[in-house]
C-alpha positions in Angstrom: -189.7 -77.6 -75.1 -191.5 -80.3 -76.9 -193.6 -82.8 -75.1 -191.0 -85.5 -75.7 -188.4 -83.6 -73.6 -184.7 -83.5 -74.0 -182.9 -86.4 -75.7 -181.9 -89.1 -73.2 -178.4 -90.1 -72.3 -176.8 -93.2 -73.8 -179.1 -96.2 -73.0 -176.2 -98.1 -71.7 -175.3 -95.4 -69.3 -178.9 -95.2 -68.0 -179.5 -98.9 -67.7 -176.1 -99.8 -66.3 -176.5 -101.2 -62.8 -173.6 -101.8 -60.4 -173.0 -102.4 -56.7 -171.7 -99.3 -55.0 -168.8 -99.6 -52.5 -169.2 -97.7 -49.2 -167.0 -94.9 -50.5 -169.2 -94.6 -53.6 -172.5 -94.6 -51.7 -172.0 -91.2 -50.0 -172.0 -89.1 -53.2 -174.9 -91.2 -54.5 -177.0 -90.5 -51.4 -176.0 -86.8 -51.7 -177.3 -86.8 -55.2 -180.6 -88.1 -54.1 -180.9 -85.5 -51.4 -179.9 -82.7 -53.8 -182.4 -83.8 -56.4 -185.1 -84.2 -53.7 -184.4 -80.6 -52.6 -184.8 -79.4 -56.1 -188.2 -81.1 -56.4 -189.4 -79.7 -53.1 -188.3 -76.2 -54.1 -189.9 -76.5 -57.5 -193.3 -77.7 -56.2 -193.5 -75.8 -53.0 -192.0 -72.4 -53.6 -191.7 -71.8 -57.3 -194.6 -71.4 -59.7 -193.8 -71.1 -63.4 -194.8 -67.4 -63.4 -192.7 -66.6 -60.4 -189.6 -68.4 -61.8 -190.1 -66.8 -65.2 -190.0 -63.4 -63.6 -186.6 -64.1 -62.2 -185.0 -63.9 -65.6 -184.8 -60.5 -67.3 -186.8 -60.6 -70.6 -183.8 -59.4 -72.5 -183.5 -62.2 -75.1 -185.6 -62.8 -78.1 -185.6 -66.6 -77.6 -185.3 -69.0 -74.6 -181.9 -69.8 -73.3 -180.9 -73.2 -74.6 -179.4 -75.3 -71.8 -177.6 -78.6 -71.8 -177.4 -80.5 -68.4 -174.4 -82.8 -67.8 -174.6 -85.0 -64.6 -174.1 -88.7 -64.1 -177.0 -89.1 -61.7 -180.4 -89.4 -63.4 -182.4 -88.2 -60.5 -180.4 -84.9 -60.5 -180.8 -84.5 -64.3 -184.6 -85.0 -64.0 -184.9 -82.7 -61.0 -182.9 -79.9 -62.7 -184.8 -80.4 -65.9 -188.2 -80.0 -64.1 -186.9 -76.8 -62.4 -185.7 -75.2 -65.6 -188.8 -76.2 -67.5 -190.9 -74.2 -65.1 -189.5 -71.1 -66.6 -190.6 -69.9 -70.1 -187.2 -68.2 -70.5 -185.3 -71.5 -70.6 -185.3 -74.5 -72.9 -183.6 -77.7 -71.9 -182.2 -79.0 -75.2 -180.3 -82.0 -74.0 -178.8 -84.0 -71.2 -175.6 -85.9 -70.8 -174.4 -88.7 -68.4 -170.7 -87.9 -68.6 -168.2 -85.3 -69.8 -167.5 -87.0 -73.1 -171.2 -87.1 -74.0 -171.5 -83.5 -72.9 -168.9 -82.5 -75.5 -170.6 -84.6 -78.2 -174.1 -83.2 -77.3 -172.8 -79.6 -77.6 -172.3 -80.1 -81.3 -175.7 -81.6 -81.7 -177.8 -79.3 -79.5 -176.1 -76.0 -79.9 -176.7 -74.9 -76.3 -176.2 -71.4 -74.9 -175.3 -72.6 -71.5 -174.0 -76.0 -70.2 -174.6 -76.9 -66.6 -171.6 -79.1 -65.8 -171.2 -81.5 -62.9 -167.5 -82.1 -62.0 -167.3 -85.7 -60.8 -168.4 -87.9 -63.7 -167.2 -91.2 -65.4 -165.5 -91.5 -68.8 -164.5 -87.8 -68.8 -164.8 -85.5 -65.8 -166.3 -82.1 -65.8 -162.9 -80.3 -65.8 -161.8 -82.0 -69.0 -165.2 -81.6 -70.6 -165.2 -77.9 -69.7 -161.8 -77.4 -71.3 -162.9 -79.2 -74.5 -166.1 -77.2 -74.8 -164.6 -73.8 -73.9 -161.7 -74.3 -76.2 -163.8 -73.9 -79.4 -164.8 -70.6 -81.0 -168.3 -69.3 -80.2 -169.0 -72.1 -77.8 -171.5 -72.1 -75.0 -170.9 -70.8 -71.6 -170.1 -73.6 -69.1 -171.4 -73.1 -65.6 -170.2 -75.7 -63.1 -173.0 -77.1 -60.9 -171.6 -79.3 -58.2 -171.6 -80.2 -54.5 -167.9 -79.3 -54.1 -166.7 -75.9 -52.9 -163.0 -76.6 -52.2 -160.4 -74.2 -53.5 -158.7 -76.7 -55.8 -161.9 -77.7 -57.7 -163.0 -74.1 -58.0 -159.7 -72.9 -59.4 -159.3 -75.9 -61.7 -162.8 -75.3 -63.1 -162.3 -71.6 -63.7 -158.8 -72.2 -65.2 -160.3 -74.8 -67.6 -162.7 -72.1 -69.0 -165.8 -72.3 -66.9 -167.8 -69.1 -66.9 -169.3 -69.6 -63.5 -169.4 -72.0 -60.5 -172.7 -72.7 -58.7 -173.5 -75.2 -55.9 -176.3 -77.8 -56.0 -177.7 -76.6 -52.7 -178.4 -73.1 -54.2 -181.9 -71.8 -54.2 -183.8 -72.3 -57.5 -183.8 -68.5 -58.1 -180.0 -68.5 -57.8 -179.6 -71.2 -60.4 -182.0 -69.5 -62.8 -180.3 -66.1 -62.3 -176.9 -67.8 -62.9 -178.0 -69.3 -66.2 -179.3 -65.9 -67.3 -176.1 -64.2 -66.3 -173.9 -66.8 -68.1 -176.1 -66.5 -71.2 -175.4 -62.8 -71.2 -171.6 -63.2 -70.8 -171.5 -62.9 -67.1 -169.7 -65.0 -64.5 -172.1 -66.3 -61.9 -170.5 -67.5 -58.6 -172.3 -69.0 -55.7 -171.8 -66.7 -52.6 -169.9 -69.4 -50.8 -167.6 -69.8 -53.8 -167.0 -66.1 -54.1 -166.2 -65.9 -50.4 -163.7 -68.8 -50.8 -161.9 -66.9 -53.7 -161.8 -63.7 -51.7 -160.5 -65.6 -48.7 -157.7 -67.2 -50.8 -156.8 -63.8 -52.3 -156.5 -62.3 -48.9 -154.5 -65.2 -47.6 -151.8 -64.6 -50.3 -149.0 -62.5 -48.7 -147.5 -59.3 -50.0 -143.9 -58.1 -49.6 -145.0 -56.2 -46.5 -146.2 -59.3 -44.7 -142.9 -61.1 -45.1 -140.2 -60.6 -42.4 -136.9 -58.9 -43.2 -135.0 -62.2 -43.0 -137.6 -63.9 -45.3 -137.2 -61.1 -47.8 -133.4 -61.7 -47.8 -133.9 -65.4 -48.4 -136.5 -64.8 -51.1 -134.4 -62.2 -52.9 -131.5 -64.7 -53.0 -133.8 -67.4 -54.2 -135.1 -65.1 -56.9 -131.6 -64.4 -58.1 -131.0 -68.2 -58.5 -128.9 -68.9 -55.4 -129.1 -72.5 -54.1 -130.1 -73.2 -50.5 -126.6 -74.0 -49.2 -125.3 -70.7 -50.7 -128.2 -68.8 -49.2 -127.3 -70.3 -45.8 -123.6 -69.4 -46.2 -124.3 -65.8 -47.3 -126.8 -65.1 -44.5 -124.8 -67.0 -41.8 -127.6 -69.5 -41.0 -128.0 -73.2 -41.4 -129.5 -74.9 -44.5 -132.2 -76.3 -42.2 -133.2 -72.7 -41.3 -133.2 -71.7 -44.9 -135.6 -74.6 -45.7 -137.8 -73.6 -42.8 -137.9 -70.0 -44.0 -138.8 -71.2 -47.5 -141.6 -73.4 -46.3 -143.1 -70.4 -44.4 -142.6 -68.1 -47.4 -144.4 -70.6 -49.7 -147.4 -70.6 -47.5 -147.4 -66.9 -47.1 -147.3 -66.0 -50.8 -149.4 -69.0 -52.0 -146.9 -70.9 -54.1 -145.8 -74.5 -54.2 -142.2 -74.5 -55.4 -138.9 -72.5 -55.8 -139.7 -71.5 -59.4 -143.0 -69.9 -58.5 -141.4 -68.2 -55.5 -138.6 -66.8 -57.6 -141.1 -65.4 -60.1 -143.2 -64.0 -57.3 -140.0 -62.3 -55.9 -139.2 -60.7 -59.3 -142.8 -59.6 -59.9 -142.9 -57.9 -56.5 -139.6 -56.1 -56.9 -137.6 -58.1 -54.4 -135.0 -58.9 -57.0 -134.0 -57.4 -60.3 -131.4 -58.0 -63.1 -128.8 -55.9 -61.3 -129.2 -58.1 -58.2 -128.8 -61.2 -60.2 -125.6 -59.9 -61.8 -124.2 -58.8 -58.5 -125.0 -62.0 -56.6 -123.7 -64.1 -59.4 -120.4 -62.3 -59.6 
């Protein structure tokens, strides 16, 4: 890293001042707390030698990192943390997703630390754009959010990993190392959430016999009224069964449920022909 440091964000993005609404003030305060925690960890607990030892000396050159976050205090805090390791070089910073995409072409990073909630272009779209190219950098999401939707959206968009801003400095450094080597770093809380969601998704054995009948007919393309007629139940009961089935197997609509039923052997082509006749 040269004495001048990474190239700054757009001047307009840095100098722009605005009055925050009450709804906007909460994430802003959180950013200050997060960055403050990074500074405290860096100064109090992590000497350059100690942090440098976290990363395995398996690369011939430092890992080139681009930081994308719309809060300057967070960018500065993370930069100071990463600069304390001789295994990492911060080659650039970006204030929003669009600038992150542009800077990747200029800086040629190995790893991009990507915030999710940013102006102009959010982190999901930026991750998709960066990951869509050949031989592009590994994108590691670094955010405060750990809800299932953001996690799955980020990973589906091509992110190699998902870390949280309240992680210990050693976890962040190890995550960057893992991503640079082709790994998929996940914060423990994120990994637990994914396992929890996986376990919550039902299997054919967890569905009642009546629900299996409803799902088999749905998978064969039978409408709700016809399902009710064939099973001798009311359309309202069919709808209630389907709502429970959707929650059990982790789907949102009839098409996904029908595909799930076929994939798990609840209905096959012979069933479709017999039911349709």
